[in-house]
C-alpha positions as semicolon CSV with decimal commas, in nm:
position;residue;x (nm);y (nm);z (nm)
1;M;12,562;9,273;13,633
2;Y;12,776;9,393;13,338
3;Y;12,767;9,225;12,961
4;F;13,018;9,346;12,767
5;I;13,001;9,303;12,386
6;V;13,345;9,371;12,239
7;N;13,468;9,382;11,893
8;P;13,843;9,306;11,912
9;G;13,885;9,374;11,534
10;S;13,776;9,751;11,531
11;Q;14,044;10,005;11,444
12;T;14,227;9,727;11,225
13;G;14,257;9,505;11,576
14;K;14,396;9,793;11,776
15;A;14,067;9,755;11,979
16;K;14,201;9,431;12,136
17;N;14,476;9,602;12,300
18;L;14,233;9,842;12,400
19;W;14,009;9,618;12,579
20;N;14,297;9,443;12,763
21;D;14,371;9,775;12,938
22;L;13,979;9,821;13,010
23;E;13,951;9,485;13,136
24;D;14,229;9,532;13,393
25;R;14,046;9,862;13,509
26;L;13,721;9,665;13,551
27;K;13,928;9,389;13,751
28;N;14,075;9,648;13,974
29;A;13,711;9,771;14,063
30;G;13,592;9,486;14,124
31;I;13,307;9,463;13,914
32;D;13,092;9,175;13,816
33;Y;13,096;9,119;13,441
34;K;13,084;8,908;13,170
35;V;13,241;8,971;12,832
36;S;13,172;8,831;12,458
37;F;13,378;8,878;12,174
38;T;13,274;8,938;11,810
39;T;13,448;8,728;11,547
40;I;13,229;8,752;11,243
41;Q;12,999;8,957;11,101
42;N;12,657;9,023;11,303
43;D;12,802;8,831;11,602
44;A;12,711;9,165;11,807
45;E;12,354;9,091;11,711
46;K;12,329;8,738;11,793
47;I;12,490;8,798;12,137
48;A;12,295;9,091;12,221
49;A;11,957;8,890;12,126
50;R;12,118;8,608;12,354
51;I;12,204;8,817;12,658
52;C;11,821;8,960;12,616
53;R;11,652;8,606;12,600
54;E;11,866;8,417;12,866
55;H;11,883;8,724;13,114
56;P;11,542;8,890;13,128
57;E;11,640;9,058;13,463
58;M;11,770;9,408;13,460
59;K;12,113;9,433;13,343
60;R;12,358;9,646;13,179
61;I;12,478;9,570;12,826
62;V;12,772;9,750;12,699
63;L;12,876;9,762;12,340
64;A;13,273;9,822;12,272
65;G;13,369;9,891;11,923
66;G;13,276;10,114;11,634
67;D;12,952;10,235;11,444
68;G;12,935;9,908;11,296
69;T;12,937;9,706;11,620
70;V;12,682;9,973;11,753
71;N;12,425;9,874;11,471
72;E;12,449;9,503;11,511
73;G;12,398;9,526;11,871
74;L;12,111;9,781;11,848
75;N;11,945;9,526;11,606
76;G;11,987;9,227;11,843
77;L;11,840;9,412;12,169
78;Y;11,499;9,390;12,264
79;G;11,291;9,412;12,607
80;Y;11,439;9,777;12,636
81;D;11,288;9,769;13,001
82;S;11,499;9,529;13,133
83;F;11,857;9,681;13,041
84;I;12,081;9,991;13,043
85;L;12,276;10,050;12,740
86;G;12,652;10,154;12,764
87;Y;12,888;10,229;12,478
88;I;13,261;10,245;12,474
89;P;13,418;10,402;12,141
90;M;13,685;10,185;11,988
91;G;13,613;10,224;11,611
92;S;13,763;10,461;11,340
93;S;13,448;10,702;11,306
94;N;13,274;10,686;11,633
95;D;12,995;10,907;11,506
96;F;12,771;10,739;11,751
97;A;12,975;10,853;12,065
98;R;13,030;11,198;11,881
99;G;12,649;11,264;11,845
100;L;12,568;11,179;12,217
101;G;12,855;11,361;12,322
102;I;13,022;11,073;12,469
103;P;13,399;11,113;12,501
104;Q;13,637;10,958;12,245
105;D;13,880;10,822;12,528
106;P;13,777;10,468;12,629
107;A;13,953;10,463;12,977
108;S;13,731;10,763;13,056
109;V;13,434;10,658;12,895
110;M;13,474;10,299;13,079
111;E;13,484;10,519;13,414
112;N;13,180;10,673;13,337
113;T;13,025;10,326;13,259
114;V;13,139;10,182;13,576
115;H;13,029;10,500;13,765
116;P;12,767;10,657;13,553
117;R;12,670;11,018;13,606
118;R;12,321;11,011;13,461
119;C;12,091;10,790;13,206
120;I;11,924;10,928;12,922
121;R;11,661;10,793;12,676
122;I;11,743;10,807;12,324
123;D;11,587;10,729;11,998
124;N;11,671;10,445;11,728
125;G;11,635;10,522;11,395
126;L;11,431;10,272;11,174
127;V;11,438;10,194;10,800
128;I;11,181;9,971;10,634
129;S;11,127;9,843;10,264
130;E;10,788;9,862;10,109
131;D;10,874;9,487;10,003
132;G;10,982;9,408;10,356
133;D;11,304;9,281;10,264
134;I;11,500;9,546;10,482
135;V;11,401;9,629;10,863
136;R;11,673;9,759;11,054
137;K;11,736;10,005;11,321
138;F;12,019;10,246;11,352
139;G;12,196;10,466;11,618
140;V;12,368;10,696;11,374
141;S;12,222;10,738;11,016
142;S;12,087;10,525;10,736
143;G;12,097;10,647;10,390
144;I;12,002;10,565;10,016
145;G;12,204;10,675;9,736
146;Y;12,549;10,847;9,707
147;D;12,613;10,835;10,084
148;A;12,556;10,458;10,093
149;D;12,750;10,407;9,800
150;I;13,064;10,569;9,985
151;C;12,990;10,301;10,278
152;E;12,993;9,991;10,064
153;K;13,317;10,074;9,870
154;A;13,490;10,174;10,197
155;L;13,385;9,849;10,371
156;H;13,616;9,662;10,095
157;S;13,885;9,928;10,111
158;K;14,219;9,775;10,169
159;L;14,352;10,116;10,206
160;K;14,118;10,193;10,475
161;K;14,269;9,914;10,677
162;F;14,618;10,044;10,627
163;L;14,528;10,389;10,698
164;N;14,322;10,287;11,027
165;K;14,665;10,173;11,162
166;F;14,762;10,527;11,183
167;G;14,414;10,709;11,296
168;L;14,362;10,824;10,932
169;G;14,088;10,569;10,823
170;K;13,818;10,838;10,784
171;L;14,028;11,001;10,495
172;V;13,928;10,702;10,287
173;Y;13,568;10,832;10,294
174;Y;13,666;11,159;10,131
175;M;13,868;11,003;9,865
176;I;13,582;10,740;9,767
177;G;13,328;11,053;9,802
178;F;13,529;11,230;9,547
179;I;13,548;10,972;9,282
180;L;13,174;10,910;9,339
181;I;13,079;11,252;9,258
182;F;13,169;11,181;8,879
183;T;13,089;10,822;8,886
184;S;12,751;10,743;9,071
185;K;12,420;10,738;8,886
186;A;12,145;10,983;9,018
187;R;11,797;10,865;9,000
188;K;11,454;11,003;8,938
189;A;11,260;10,993;9,299
190;V;11,003;11,138;9,523
191;V;11,052;11,186;9,878
192;V;10,727;11,220;10,091
193;I;10,751;11,386;10,434
194;D;10,509;11,268;10,696
195;G;10,260;11,147;10,408
196;K;10,206;11,504;10,300
197;R;10,484;11,763;10,169
198;T;10,649;11,605;9,862
199;I;10,993;11,661;9,729
200;K;11,009;11,571;9,360
201;C;11,360;11,468;9,217
202;N;11,462;11,457;8,876
203;R;11,802;11,357;8,991
204;L;11,801;11,217;9,358
205;L;12,185;11,202;9,474
206;F;12,097;11,069;9,834
207;V;11,863;11,102;10,124
208;A;12,068;11,062;10,451
209;A;11,838;10,991;10,750
210;M;12,003;11,110;11,054
211;N;11,935;10,999;11,450
212;T;12,232;11,219;11,525
213;R;12,428;11,492;11,365
214;Y;12,718;11,343;11,220
215;E;12,822;11,042;11,007
216;G;13,147;10,944;10,812
217;G;13,373;11,063;11,095
218;G;13,244;11,364;11,200
219;M;13,068;11,525;10,901
220;P;12,748;11,722;11,047
221;M;12,532;11,577;10,775
222;A;12,207;11,727;10,952
223;P;12,298;11,993;11,175
224;A;11,923;11,989;11,318
225;A;11,930;11,604;11,401
226;N;11,835;11,567;11,748
227;P;11,832;11,207;11,922
228;Y;11,564;11,252;12,186
229;D;11,283;11,438;11,976
230;G;11,132;11,124;11,848
231;K;11,181;11,250;11,493
232;I;11,418;11,154;11,202
233;T;11,611;11,470;11,029
234;A;11,740;11,385;10,686
235;C;11,956;11,570;10,417
236;V;11,796;11,559;10,095
237;A;12,058;11,643;9,790
238;H;11,893;11,656;9,437
239;D;11,902;11,806;9,111
240;I;12,245;11,954;9,148
241;S;12,549;11,926;8,892
242;R;12,851;11,736;8,960
243;L;13,031;12,078;9,001
244;K;12,807;12,181;9,222
245;H;12,831;11,843;9,437
246;L;13,200;11,892;9,455
247;F;13,174;12,252;9,573
248;L;12,904;12,149;9,863
249;M;13,142;11,859;9,994
250;T;13,383;12,146;10,108
251;K;13,067;12,279;10,293
252;I;12,946;11,988;10,478
253;I;13,262;11,973;10,716
254;K;13,087;12,283;10,882
255;G;12,749;12,205;10,816
256;K;12,707;12,478;10,575
257;H;12,605;12,266;10,278
258;I;12,217;12,274;10,383
259;N;12,189;12,655;10,310
260;Y;12,211;12,594;9,931
261;K;11,963;12,536;9,679
262;G;11,916;12,152;9,591
263;V;11,997;12,048;9,958
264;D;11,679;12,022;10,168
265;Q;11,721;11,971;10,549
266;V;11,388;11,818;10,681
267;T;11,248;11,688;11,026
268;A;10,966;11,454;11,034
269;K;10,800;11,137;11,189
270;T;10,860;10,927;10,854
271;I;11,060;10,994;10,564
272;E;10,957;10,791;10,252
273;V;11,160;10,760;9,940
274;K;10,991;10,637;9,608
275;A;11,284;10,580;9,345
276;E;11,268;10,461;8,974
277;A;11,501;10,210;9,051
278;P;11,715;10,040;9,343
279;M;11,968;10,226;9,526
280;T;12,221;10,133;9,761
281;I;12,117;10,144;10,137
282;H;12,325;10,170;10,463
283;T;12,254;10,182;10,827
284;D;12,557;10,304;11,028
285;G;12,773;10,240;10,776
286;E;12,676;9,892;10,690
287;I;12,525;9,803;10,382
288;V;12,205;9,629;10,388
289;G;12,108;9,569;10,048
290;K;11,953;9,775;9,733
291;N;11,583;9,916;9,704
292;D;11,364;10,134;9,519
293;H;11,100;10,208;9,839
294;V;11,208;10,271;10,192
295;T;11,064;10,456;10,473
296;F;11,296;10,617;10,738
297;S;11,132;10,644;11,075
298;V;11,203;10,638;11,468
299;F;11,170;10,301;11,659
300;P;10,863;10,327;11,892
301;E;11,052;10,251;12,212
302;K;11,364;10,481;12,344
303;I;11,674;10,324;12,499
304;K;11,792;10,387;12,807
305;M;12,191;10,453;12,810
306;M;12,475;10,547;13,067
307;I;12,649;10,865;12,986
């Protein structure tokens, strides 16, 4: 049995029409399936948890939407040995699909979902705050600081909703990112890698903990990230001027930013951040709060996925 969790509001509502076409393909193929639609925030998480609770037998669960839908779905899933996960990219960024090599065309992905060529086991990232207020899994990335500030402002951007109608929604991230270079506040912090090595930062701009290589609509924030190795790869940006920050933004597009002083790429089992004051935190572009002490790692169980 296939259980589809669909966010019809992805791409400012375009996903609804995409799903109608995909559902016709399902019917024509004679596939046994059930579909649930999300209507409000966290619906995908609740639906995924309900499916796992009510159907403990082996099943196929397919998330259809953007990276935010993936994030919600992952946080609702449990009993990893009782399901195989599928994903149909229907969002504006689709970095989860990009990082796993899943085609961006929903129709071809649906064909692979119905007739999967292979299954793989992938990592999920995990971020936990020291005070226990934040415990979230992520598929693409989690970050603290500047990149999370961008996500927070983009989530409330009316311009993004407008540009999404033309497939240009990710431009908003660049625009907001440019503005925040000159307005965001860096914090004094210490980054601890696997409990041993430390990076002492007088001005921590951000830590982007990556499960896959890309975030923000295709930016290779951590080119060495590998969603199969049981580790997190983080980009740590610190102690650089605002002008150098602006310069490095032009290098991120091709993943060349890691070659400069003040930008460290680290791969580890755990990456702990202790800041002098709370900083914004996101998981897969969804804001989860502010905190001054968090640890990024990999969830103990791998998810089996149809590719």
